DSSP file (Angstrom, degrees, kcal/mol; ACC not computed):
  #  RESIDUE AA STRUCTURE BP1 BP2  ACC     N-H-->O    O-->H-N    N-H-->O    O-->H-N    TCO  KAPPA ALPHA  PHI   PSI    X-CA   Y-CA   Z-CA
    1    1 A M     >        0   0    0      0, 0.0     4,-1.9     0, 0.0     5,-0.1   0.000 360.0 360.0 360.0 -46.3  129.6  110.4  120.6
    2    2 A I  H  >  +     0   0    0      1,-0.2     4,-2.7     2,-0.2     5,-0.2   0.896 360.0  56.2 -63.3 -39.2  129.7  108.9  117.1
    3    3 A F  H  > S+     0   0    0      1,-0.2     4,-2.4     2,-0.2    -1,-0.2   0.890 106.8  49.4 -60.7 -39.8  127.3  106.1  118.2
    4    4 A K  H  > S+     0   0    0      2,-0.2     4,-2.5     1,-0.2    -1,-0.2   0.896 111.5  48.8 -65.4 -41.0  124.8  108.7  119.3
    5    5 A I  H  X S+     0   0    0     -4,-1.9     4,-2.4     2,-0.2    -2,-0.2   0.929 113.1  46.3 -65.9 -45.4  125.0  110.6  116.0
    6    6 A V  H  X S+     0   0    0     -4,-2.7     4,-2.3     2,-0.2    -2,-0.2   0.910 113.7  49.3 -64.4 -42.3  124.6  107.4  113.9
    7    7 A T  H  X S+     0   0    0     -4,-2.4     4,-2.2    -5,-0.2    -2,-0.2   0.919 111.8  48.2 -63.5 -44.3  121.7  106.2  116.1
    8    8 A L  H  X S+     0   0    0     -4,-2.5     4,-2.4     1,-0.2    -1,-0.2   0.900 111.0  51.6 -63.1 -40.6  119.9  109.6  115.8
    9    9 A F  H  X S+     0   0    0     -4,-2.4     4,-2.4     1,-0.2    -2,-0.2   0.921 110.6  47.9 -61.9 -44.3  120.5  109.6  112.0
   10   10 A L  H  X S+     0   0    0     -4,-2.3     4,-2.0     2,-0.2    -2,-0.2   0.875 111.3  50.5 -66.6 -37.1  119.0  106.1  111.7
   11   11 A V  H  X S+     0   0    0     -4,-2.2     4,-2.2     2,-0.2    -1,-0.2   0.928 111.4  48.0 -65.1 -44.6  116.0  107.1  113.8
   12   12 A V  H  X S+     0   0    0     -4,-2.4     4,-2.3     1,-0.2    -2,-0.2   0.905 111.5  50.2 -63.5 -41.3  115.3  110.2  111.8
   13   13 A M  H  X S+     0   0    0     -4,-2.4     4,-2.0     1,-0.2    -1,-0.2   0.882 109.8  51.5 -65.2 -37.0  115.6  108.2  108.5
   14   14 A G  H  X S+     0   0    0     -4,-2.0     4,-2.0     2,-0.2    -2,-0.2   0.901 109.7  48.9 -64.8 -41.6  113.1  105.6  109.9
   15   15 A V  H  X S+     0   0    0     -4,-2.2     4,-2.1     1,-0.2    -2,-0.2   0.912 111.0  50.2 -65.3 -42.1  110.6  108.3  110.8
   16   16 A L  H  X S+     0   0    0     -4,-2.3     4,-2.0     1,-0.2    -1,-0.2   0.881 108.8  52.6 -63.3 -37.4  111.0  109.9  107.3
   17   17 A A  H  X S+     0   0    0     -4,-2.0     4,-1.2     2,-0.2    -1,-0.2   0.894 108.1  50.8 -65.5 -39.1  110.4  106.5  105.7
   18   18 A M  H  X S+     0   0    0     -4,-2.0     4,-0.6     1,-0.2     3,-0.4   0.912 111.4  47.4 -65.4 -41.2  107.2  106.0  107.7
   19   19 A F  H >< S+     0   0    0     -4,-2.1     3,-0.7     1,-0.2    -1,-0.2   0.853 107.8  57.3 -67.0 -33.3  105.9  109.4  106.6
   20   20 A G  H 3< S+     0   0    0     -4,-2.0    -1,-0.2     1,-0.2    -2,-0.2   0.782 103.7  52.7 -67.8 -27.0  106.8  108.6  103.0
   21   21 A K  H 3< S+     0   0    0     -4,-1.2     2,-0.3    -3,-0.4    -1,-0.2   0.607  84.0 105.0 -84.8 -11.8  104.7  105.5  103.0
   22   22 A M    X<  -     0   0    0     -3,-0.7     3,-0.7    -4,-0.6     5,-0.1  -0.525  59.1-155.7 -73.1 133.4  101.6  107.3  104.2
   23   23 A H  G >>>S+     0   0    0     -2,-0.3     4,-1.6     1,-0.2     3,-0.9   0.615  83.5  73.1 -86.4 -12.4   99.1  107.8  101.4
   24   24 A W  G 345S+     0   0    0      1,-0.2    -1,-0.2     2,-0.2    -2,-0.1   0.477  83.1  72.9 -81.2   1.1   97.3  110.8  103.0
   25   25 A L  G <45S-     0   0    0     -3,-0.7    -1,-0.2    -6,-0.2    -2,-0.1   0.172 135.2 -48.1 -98.2  18.8  100.3  112.9  102.2
   26   26 A G  T <>5S+     0   0    0     -3,-0.9     4,-2.1     3,-0.0    -2,-0.2   0.452  97.5 124.8 131.7   7.3   99.7  113.1   98.4
   27   27 A G  H  X5S+     0   0    0     -4,-1.6     4,-1.9     1,-0.2    -3,-0.1   0.862  77.5  51.6 -64.2 -36.0   99.1  109.5   97.4
   28   28 A K  H  ><S+     0   0    0     -5,-0.7     4,-1.1     2,-0.2    -1,-0.2   0.902 109.9  49.1 -68.2 -39.8   95.7  110.3   95.8
   29   29 A R  H  > S+     0   0    0      1,-0.2     4,-0.7     2,-0.2     3,-0.3   0.897 111.1  50.3 -65.9 -39.1   97.2  113.1   93.8
   30   30 A L  H >< S+     0   0    0     -4,-2.1     3,-0.6     1,-0.2    -1,-0.2   0.848 106.6  54.2 -69.0 -33.0  100.0  110.8   92.6
   31   31 A S  H >< S+     0   0    0     -4,-1.9     3,-0.8     1,-0.2    -1,-0.2   0.774 103.9  57.5 -72.0 -23.0   97.6  108.1   91.6
   32   32 A N  H 3< S+     0   0    0     -4,-1.1    -1,-0.2    -3,-0.3    -2,-0.2   0.700 100.3  56.8 -78.2 -19.0   95.7  110.6   89.4
   33   33 A V  T << S+     0   0    0     -4,-0.7     9,-3.1    -3,-0.6     2,-0.3   0.297  85.5 101.8 -97.8  11.2   98.7  111.5   87.3
   34   34 A K  B <  S-A   41   0A   0     -3,-0.8     2,-0.3     7,-0.2     7,-0.2  -0.696  81.2-108.7 -90.8 147.3   99.4  107.9   86.2
   35   35 A C     >  -     0   0    0      5,-2.9     4,-1.2    -2,-0.3    -2,-0.1  -0.560  19.6-144.3 -70.2 134.2   98.4  106.8   82.7
   36   36 A R  T  4 S+     0   0    0     -2,-0.3    -1,-0.1     1,-0.1    -3,-0.0   0.763  95.2  46.5 -72.7 -23.3   95.5  104.4   82.9
   37   37 A A  T  4 S+     0   0    0      3,-0.1    -1,-0.1     1,-0.1    -2,-0.0   0.939 130.3  11.8 -85.6 -50.6   96.8  102.3   80.1
   38   38 A C  T  4 S-     0   0    0      2,-0.1    -2,-0.1    15,-0.0    -1,-0.1   0.639  90.4-126.0-107.9 -16.2  100.5  101.7   80.8
   39   39 A G     <  +     0   0    0     -4,-1.2     2,-0.1     1,-0.3    -3,-0.1   0.467  60.2 137.7  87.4   1.3  100.8  102.9   84.5
   40   40 A R        -     0   0    0     -6,-0.1    -5,-2.9     1,-0.1     2,-0.3  -0.464  61.2-102.4 -78.9 155.1  103.7  105.4   83.9
   41   41 A Y  B     -A   34   0A   0     -7,-0.2     2,-0.5    -2,-0.1    -7,-0.2  -0.588  31.6-139.0 -75.8 135.4  103.6  108.8   85.5
   42   42 A R        -     0   0    0     -9,-3.1     2,-0.5    -2,-0.3     6,-0.1  -0.838  11.3-156.0 -96.3 130.7  102.6  111.7   83.2
   43   43 A I        -     0   0    0     -2,-0.5     3,-0.3     2,-0.0     2,-0.2  -0.929  61.3  -1.7-107.7 124.6  104.6  114.9   83.6
   44   44 A G  S    S-     0   0    0     -2,-0.5    -2,-0.1     1,-0.2     0, 0.0  -0.489  99.9 -66.0  92.7-167.4  102.7  118.0   82.4
   45   45 A K  S    S+     0   0    0     -2,-0.2    -1,-0.2     2,-0.0    -3,-0.0   0.501  96.8 100.6-102.6  -6.5   99.3  118.3   80.9
   46   46 A G  S    S-     0   0    0     -3,-0.3     9,-0.1     1,-0.1     8,-0.0  -0.145  81.0 -84.2 -75.1 173.6   99.8  116.5   77.6
   47   47 A P        -     0   0    0      0, 0.0    -1,-0.1     0, 0.0     7,-0.1  -0.241  54.1 -85.3 -73.5 167.3   98.9  112.9   76.9
   48   48 A C    >   -     0   0    0      5,-0.8     3,-1.6     7,-0.2     5,-0.2  -0.425  33.4-122.1 -70.5 145.3  101.0  109.9   77.8
   49   49 A P  T 3  S+     0   0    0      0, 0.0    -1,-0.1     0, 0.0    -7,-0.0   0.701 107.1  72.4 -63.3 -17.8  103.7  109.0   75.3
   50   50 A C  T 3  S-     0   0    0      1,-0.1    -2,-0.0     3,-0.0     0, 0.0   0.761  97.1-138.4 -70.1 -21.3  102.2  105.5   74.9
   51   51 A G  S <  S+     0   0    0     -3,-1.6    -1,-0.1     2,-0.2     3,-0.0   0.407  79.1  97.0  84.5  -3.0   99.4  107.1   72.9
   52   52 A K        +     0   0    0      1,-0.1     2,-0.7     2,-0.0    -1,-0.1   0.697  69.6  68.5 -92.2 -21.4   96.6  105.0   74.6
   53   53 A D        -     0   0    0     -5,-0.2    -5,-0.8     1,-0.1    -2,-0.2  -0.881  55.5-179.9-103.3 112.0   95.6  107.6   77.2
   54   54 A R        +     0   0    0     -2,-0.7     2,-0.3    -7,-0.1    -1,-0.1   0.301  40.3 123.6 -94.2   9.3   93.9  110.6   75.6
   55   55 A R              0   0    0      1,-0.1    -7,-0.2    -9,-0.1    -2,-0.1  -0.549 360.0 360.0 -73.2 131.2   93.3  112.4   78.9
   56   56 A A              0   0    0     -2,-0.3    -1,-0.1    -9,-0.1    -2,-0.0   0.410 360.0 360.0-107.7 360.0   94.8  115.9   78.9
C-alpha cells in the first residue's frame, strides 16, 4: 500500500515537473519581466534596482 502511494506521488511530481518546463505556460511573460541589463526579475512597475534599465 505504501509502495503504491509513493509511486503515485513520484509520478505526479514528474508530470508537474514536465509541465513546469514548458515555455508556453507563461515563459514569454516571464522573459518580459527580466531586466535587460542584469537579468534579474523586476517586481512591480518600477525600474530595476541596478539602475541600468530605465523601462517602467
